[in-house]
Structures are given as structure tokens and as C-alpha cells.
C-alpha positions in Angstrom: -40.7 -13.9 -25.7 -42.0 -12.8 -22.2 -41.7 -9.0 -21.3 -41.3 -7.6 -17.5 -40.2 -4.3 -18.2 -43.6 -2.7 -17.8 -45.0 -1.6 -14.4 -46.9 0.8 -12.8 -49.0 3.7 -14.1 -48.8 6.0 -17.2 -50.7 9.5 -16.2 -51.9 11.1 -19.2 -53.3 14.3 -19.8 -56.4 14.4 -22.6 -57.2 18.0 -22.8 -60.6 18.4 -24.4 -62.7 15.5 -25.7 -64.9 16.5 -28.4 -68.1 15.1 -28.2 -69.3 14.4 -31.8 -66.3 12.4 -32.3 -65.3 8.9 -31.0 -62.7 8.6 -28.3 -60.1 6.1 -29.1 -61.0 2.5 -27.6 -57.7 2.6 -25.1 -59.7 5.4 -23.4 -63.6 4.6 -23.9 -63.6 2.5 -20.2 -61.7 5.2 -18.5 -63.7 8.3 -19.9 -66.9 6.3 -20.3 -67.5 6.5 -24.1 -67.7 4.0 -26.8 -64.7 3.1 -28.7 -64.6 0.8 -31.7 -67.2 -1.2 -32.8 -68.4 -4.1 -30.4 -67.9 -6.8 -33.1 -64.5 -5.6 -34.4 -60.7 -6.2 -33.5 -61.8 -5.4 -29.9 -63.1 -8.5 -30.0 -60.8 -10.0 -31.6 -58.0 -9.2 -29.4 -60.1 -9.5 -26.4 -58.7 -10.5 -23.1 -59.6 -13.4 -21.1 -61.4 -11.5 -18.6 -63.8 -10.0 -21.4 -62.5 -6.6 -22.3 -59.1 -5.7 -22.9 -57.6 -3.8 -19.8 -56.2 -0.5 -19.7 -56.2 0.3 -16.0 -52.4 1.3 -16.2 -53.7 4.4 -18.0 -54.5 7.3 -15.7 -56.1 10.3 -16.5 -54.8 13.3 -15.0 -56.1 16.8 -14.9 -52.8 18.8 -14.2 -50.7 18.8 -16.9 -47.6 18.6 -15.0 -48.7 15.4 -13.5 -48.6 14.0 -17.0 -46.2 11.6 -18.5 -47.8 12.3 -22.0 -50.2 14.1 -23.5 -52.5 12.0 -25.0 -54.6 13.1 -28.2 -58.1 11.4 -27.1 -59.3 10.4 -30.8 -57.8 8.6 -33.8 -55.9 11.4 -35.6 -57.7 10.8 -39.1 -61.2 11.3 -37.7 -60.0 14.2 -36.3 -58.4 15.4 -39.7 -61.7 14.7 -41.6 -63.7 16.0 -39.4 -61.9 19.2 -38.4 -59.6 19.7 -41.2 -55.8 20.0 -41.6 -55.7 23.7 -40.1 -57.9 23.3 -37.1 -56.3 24.9 -34.2 -57.5 21.7 -32.0 -54.2 20.1 -32.1 -52.1 23.1 -32.5 -53.2 24.3 -29.3 -52.6 20.8 -27.6 -48.8 21.0 -29.0 -48.9 24.7 -27.5 -49.7 23.2 -23.9 -47.3 20.4 -24.4 -44.5 22.4 -25.3 -45.2 24.7 -22.4 -45.1 21.7 -20.0 -42.0 19.6 -21.8 -44.2 16.7 -22.4 -44.5 14.5 -25.8 -48.0 14.3 -27.2 -49.2 10.3 -27.8 -51.4 10.2 -31.1 -53.2 7.5 -32.6 -53.1 7.0 -36.1 -55.5 4.3 -37.2 -56.3 3.9 -40.8 -54.4 2.6 -43.8 -52.7 5.8 -44.9 -49.1 5.8 -44.7 -49.2 10.0 -45.2 -46.6 12.1 -43.4 -48.2 13.2 -39.9 -46.3 16.3 -38.8 -47.5 16.9 -35.1 -44.5 19.1 -33.2 -43.7 17.0 -30.0 -45.3 13.8 -31.2 -44.9 10.0 -30.7 -47.2 8.6 -34.0 -48.4 5.1 -33.3 -50.0 4.3 -36.6 -51.1 0.9 -38.3 -49.7 1.3 -41.8 -46.4 2.8 -42.5 -43.4 1.5 -45.1 -40.2 1.3 -44.0 -38.5 3.5 -46.1 -40.8 6.3 -44.9 -41.2 5.6 -40.8 -39.9 8.1 -38.9 -38.2 8.1 -35.8 -41.2 9.2 -33.7 -43.8 6.4 -35.5 -44.3 3.3 -33.5 -46.0 0.6 -35.5 -49.3 -1.0 -33.7 -51.1 -4.0 -35.1 -54.4 -3.5 -36.9 -56.5 -2.5 -33.8 -59.3 -1.7 -36.8 -61.0 -4.0 -38.9 -64.3 -4.7 -40.8 -67.0 -5.9 -38.4 -67.4 -9.3 -37.8 -70.6 -11.1 -38.4 -72.4 -11.3 -34.8 -74.2 -14.4 -35.8 -70.7 -16.2 -35.9 -68.5 -13.9 -33.3 -69.5 -16.7 -30.3 -68.2 -19.4 -32.4 -65.1 -17.2 -32.9 -64.1 -16.7 -29.5 -64.9 -20.3 -28.8 -62.0 -21.2 -31.2 -59.8 -18.5 -29.7 -60.2 -19.9 -26.3 -59.5 -23.4 -27.4 -56.7 -23.3 -29.9 -56.1 -26.9 -31.6 -52.5 -27.3 -33.0 -51.8 -29.4 -36.0 -49.7 -32.2 -36.4 -46.9 -32.2 -39.0 -48.1 -34.1 -42.0 -46.4 -35.2 -45.1 -46.9 -31.7 -47.1 -47.5 -28.6 -46.0 -51.1 -26.8 -46.4 -50.7 -23.2 -47.4 -54.4 -21.3 -47.4 -55.7 -17.5 -48.4 -59.6 -16.8 -48.1 -60.0 -13.4 -49.3 -60.6 -10.8 -52.4 -58.3 -11.8 -55.2 -60.7 -11.9 -58.0 -62.8 -9.3 -60.1 -66.4 -8.9 -60.4 -66.6 -7.4 -63.6 -64.6 -6.6 -66.8 -64.4 -2.8 -65.7 -62.6 -3.7 -62.3 -60.0 -5.9 -64.0 -59.3 -3.1 -66.4 -58.7 -0.7 -63.5 -57.0 -3.1 -61.7 -54.5 -3.6 -64.8 -54.4 0.2 -65.1 -52.9 0.9 -61.6 -50.3 -1.9 -62.1 -49.3 0.1 -65.6 -49.3 3.2 -63.6 -46.9 1.9 -60.6 -45.1 0.8 -63.6 -44.4 4.1 -65.4 -43.7 5.7 -61.7 -40.9 3.2 -61.1 -39.2 3.1 -64.8 -40.2 6.7 -66.1 -40.1 9.0 -63.2 -37.4 7.0 -61.3 -39.5 6.0 -58.3 -37.8 3.0 -56.7 -40.4 2.5 -54.3 -43.5 2.7 -56.7 -43.7 -0.8 -56.7 -44.6 -1.3 -53.4 -47.8 0.9 -53.3 -49.4 -1.2 -56.0 -52.8 -2.7 -54.6 -53.0 -5.5 -52.1 -54.6 -7.6 -54.7 -51.7 -7.1 -56.8 -49.4 -9.0 -54.5 -52.4 -11.6 -53.3 -52.8 -12.9 -57.0 -48.9 -13.1 -57.7 -48.5 -15.5 -54.3 -51.6 -17.2 -55.3 -49.8 -17.7 -58.7 -46.6 -18.6 -57.3 -47.8 -21.7 -55.5 -50.9 -22.7 -57.9 -49.5 -25.6 -59.4 -47.1 -26.7 -56.7 -46.6 -30.4 -56.4 -44.8 -29.9 -52.8 -47.4 -28.0 -50.9 -50.9 -28.8 -50.7 -52.9 -25.3 -51.4 -56.3 -24.3 -50.0 -57.2 -21.0 -51.9 -61.0 -19.3 -51.9 -60.8 -16.5 -53.9 -63.2 -13.8 -53.2 -64.3 -11.1 -56.0 -65.2 -8.6 -53.2 -63.8 -6.9 -50.1 -66.9 -7.3 -48.8 -68.0 -10.9 -48.8 -68.0 -10.9 -44.8 -71.0 -8.3 -45.3 -72.8 -10.6 -48.0 -71.5 -9.5 -51.2 -69.0 -11.6 -53.4 -68.5 -9.3 -56.3 -72.1 -9.7 -57.9 -73.0 -12.9 -56.0 -74.6 -13.0 -52.8 -73.3 -15.3 -49.8 -74.2 -15.4 -46.2 -71.9 -13.2 -44.1 -72.0 -15.8 -41.3 -71.0 -18.3 -44.4 -68.4 -16.0 -45.5 -67.2 -15.8 -42.3 -67.2 -19.5 -41.3 -65.3 -20.3 -44.2 -62.5 -17.7 -43.8 -61.4 -18.9 -40.3 -61.8 -22.5 -41.1 -59.5 -21.9 -44.0 -56.9 -20.6 -41.6 -57.9 -23.6 -39.1 -57.3 -26.3 -41.5 -54.1 -24.7 -42.9 -50.4 -24.9 -41.3 -49.3 -21.6 -43.5 -51.6 -18.8 -44.3 -50.6 -16.1 -47.4 -50.5 -12.7 -45.5 -50.1 -10.2 -48.2 -50.8 -6.5 -47.7 -54.0 -5.1 -48.1 -55.5 -1.3 -48.6 -52.6 -0.2 -46.4 -48.9 -1.7 -45.8 -50.2 -4.4 -43.3 -52.2 -7.5 -43.1 -55.1 -8.0 -40.5 -54.9 -11.9 -41.9 -51.3 -11.6 -40.2 -52.7 -11.4 -36.8 -55.8 -13.7 -37.3 -53.0 -16.3 -38.0 -51.2 -15.7 -35.1 -54.3 -15.5 -32.7 -55.4 -19.2 -34.1 -51.6 -20.5 -33.8 -51.1 -20.7 -37.4 -47.5 -19.6 -39.4 -48.0 -16.5 -41.4 -46.3 -16.1 -44.6 -45.6 -12.4 -44.8 -45.3 -11.1 -48.5 -42.8 -8.1 -47.2 -43.6 -4.7 -49.0 -41.1 -3.4 -46.4 -43.0 -4.0 -43.5 -42.6 -3.1 -40.1 -43.6 -5.4 -37.2 -44.9 -4.2 -33.9 -42.6 -5.0 -31.1 -40.1 -6.8 -33.9 -37.4 -6.3 -31.1 -39.0 -8.4 -28.6 -40.8 -10.7 -30.8 -38.8 -13.5 -32.6 -41.2 -13.2 -35.5 -38.5 -15.4 -37.6 -39.6 -18.7 -35.3 -43.2 -18.7 -36.9 -43.3 -16.5 -39.8 -42.0 -17.1 -43.2 -40.8 -13.5 -44.6 -40.8 -13.3 -48.1 -39.9 -10.2 -49.8 -42.2 -9.1 -52.7 -39.4 -9.2 -55.1 -38.6 -12.7 -54.5 -42.4 -14.5 -54.8 -40.6 -16.9 -57.4 -39.2 -18.7 -54.5 -41.8 -18.5 -52.2 -42.8 -22.3 -52.5 -38.8 -23.3 -51.5 -39.4 -20.8 -48.6 -42.0 -22.6 -47.1 -40.7 -26.1 -47.8 -37.3 -25.1 -46.0 -39.2 -23.7 -43.3 -41.6 -26.5 -42.7 -39.0 -29.4 -43.5 -36.6 -27.9 -40.9 -38.8 -28.7 -38.0 -39.2 -31.8 -36.1 -43.0 -33.1 -35.3 -42.5 -31.5 -31.6 -40.6 -28.0 -32.5 -43.5 -27.9 -35.5 -45.9 -27.9 -32.2 -44.1 -25.8 -30.1 -43.5 -22.8 -33.2 -47.4 -22.9 -33.1 -47.0 -22.3 -29.3 -44.9 -19.3 -29.9 -47.2 -18.1 -32.7 -49.8 -17.6 -30.3 -47.7 -16.3 -27.5 -46.7 -13.4 -30.1 -50.4 -12.9 -30.4 -50.7 -12.4 -26.8 -48.0 -9.9 -26.6 -50.1 -7.8 -29.3 -53.2 -7.5 -27.5 -53.9 -4.0 -27.2 -53.5 -3.9 -23.5 -50.2 -6.0 -23.5 -48.8 -3.9 -27.0 -49.5 -0.4 -25.2 -48.2 -1.3 -21.8 -45.1 -2.2 -23.3 -44.5 0.6 -25.8 -45.8 3.5 -23.4 -43.3 2.3 -20.9 -40.7 2.2 -23.3 -41.2 5.7 -24.4 -41.3 6.9 -20.9 -37.7 5.6 -20.1 -36.3 6.7 -23.3 -38.0 10.2 -23.2 -36.8 10.8 -19.3 -33.7 8.8 -20.1 -33.1 11.4 -22.7 -34.1 14.3 -20.3 -31.8 13.5 -17.3 -28.9 12.3 -19.1 
């Protein structure tokens, strides 16, 4: 799973950095600006030395010296602040065309909307396979809800000292998160959304409508598929709110530190972690499981995984299409029983090694060098 192709610097030309908009996190050290919040996935993907290192990036002032132009701000923040018709991006596109350069764009949000920037290479967190364009590259979720300040140091200790599980008589499957309803009204809106998507599919003929049902739909279906299983042990903690780690669980209150601790311990004390989509077509929980050396059970809604041609996900991920959830239990058992005790441990190590390749400094170094090779090979062939 090791990748040795990336070496040397990537030269980037930034253009204008707007003072009232945060820069993308990969530039924060280079330009002396704050990027993501300190208690975010910035820490989750934290390098051993303390912070992710992007020293392979070199900012140049001459566009001709650049390998790429790089938009220094998150596309979705730019769009919200400046609007679709802003000249900021169009001017950068014009300059890129003059100098014959591609523009790197980071689109960090749950949205799967079309991004029509000419000459661009789009790095995005959320997209469906059927909508993914040739210039789009899927990256891990490097933005996420802030972690509890009281629990972050314990998290870091756990990440540094991963303990791998021994194989037991039955697999343990976990889920801790939002899958319940705080009120009758919320339950009603949930079923209304499901019905609306079904109408789109059966009346309007939109085959992919199912994929766009809310994440809670797939969470509830996956949990229901295993709830009465006698072949797997389940550890499900059902929250009534997305914001439990901020102290809210529906109408109930919970300590943010307690919610965070339950979430992490729920993963650590299991073999498999259910990972359905969230609001976007991806799962932060998927990467959390890898970081702790556990096996994600990806409920695939036409998901595209980052570095899929480098990382052998099938070695440590149970990938179950959302249409096949009735077979979820059998798929987990088949994976589990197919591993010897030693292989069970080795696969957990592979999961953690995949996490290392997905750290932002490793991921971007790999992908940017691949982009550079593809672009210049095409130009010189």
C-alpha cells in the first residue's frame, strides 16, 4: 500500500488572497493565516510531528513558474460570500488560460453540485459516482464538527497507541450517532422526504433518486438489518440529534465530553463500524474507523473512495450496496469467518496504514504529483 511516486516540490500560483475569507488549510502555514478550526479533522489527521506538513508546496509569484494555479479559498465559501457571478474566479481562469495552467480548487462541503470552472481540477469531499466528472478528485472529509476540547488529548493518545482486537466467537458491529427523532414533527419530515424521493423515482423516472435520501434513512435501514441478528453482536447508541457532541441529544442534554467519549469507545470496542452516508455522499465515521484500525462497513450509495486505485479497500472494508442491505449480516459474517486469527490482526493494521495514506499531507502530495504527471504527459505527447 506504500506509494513512492511523489517527490520534489509542487509550485503553485495563488493570485489574490482575500483578507476576509479563511484560506484553505493546506496553505495556512505557508501564508501565515488560520485555516480549519484547531479542534477539527485538522487534529484527526494530525501528523506525528504535530501538524500536517505541506512543505512540498511552494508558492511562486510568477505564473510561468507555477505547476498549477491554486484557489486559496474553499470554493463554497467563495460562492456564498461573493456569489456565482463574482469576477474573482473568472479573472483567475483568464490568467490561467494565458499561461496554460490548470487551476486547483478545493470544494469542501456536503454539496454534490456541478462546479463549472474552466481549466480546473476539483478536489471535493462529496460526490456520487454517476455525477463525478473527469476533472473531479475525491478527497477525505477534512472538515468536520469540532471535537470536545476536554476530550481531544485523550483522542490523540488513543490515535498514537492503537490497540488491535483479537478475533472473538462473533463479530461486534457498532454505530453511535444520529438515527432517531427528537419529536413527532421531525419524524414526519423524515417520512415526507423519503416519500418525495420515492415519487421522484417512480413517477418522474429519476433512477438515482434513492441515492439522495437523507443519511438517516440509510442509517436506520442498516441498524434494522442487524438489530435482531443472532450471528453478530451489536453495539448501537442511537442519538436523536446530529449535535450530540455539542451537548444536545434531541430535547435531552448530554455532556459534550461524554458524547465524544461514548462515540470513540463505541468504535474501539467493536470489530466493524456501520458507515452510511451523512448529509453529503460520504462518511466521516469511515475515516474515524480507519484511524482506529477498525473495519468500516460502507453502505455504498454510489460512493467514490479517495485513492481507490492505490488503497486495497476490499482488504479491510465491507462494501455493501444500499440495495443489498437485506444481505448485510451475511456479508459481515463472510468477511469475518474468512479471516484467521493472525489475518484478522493484519487486516486491522492495513486499515490503519490506509489512514496514513489519507492524511492530508500524504494525500495531496500523491494526488498533486499524479495531476502534474498527467497534465504534462498530455502536453508533451
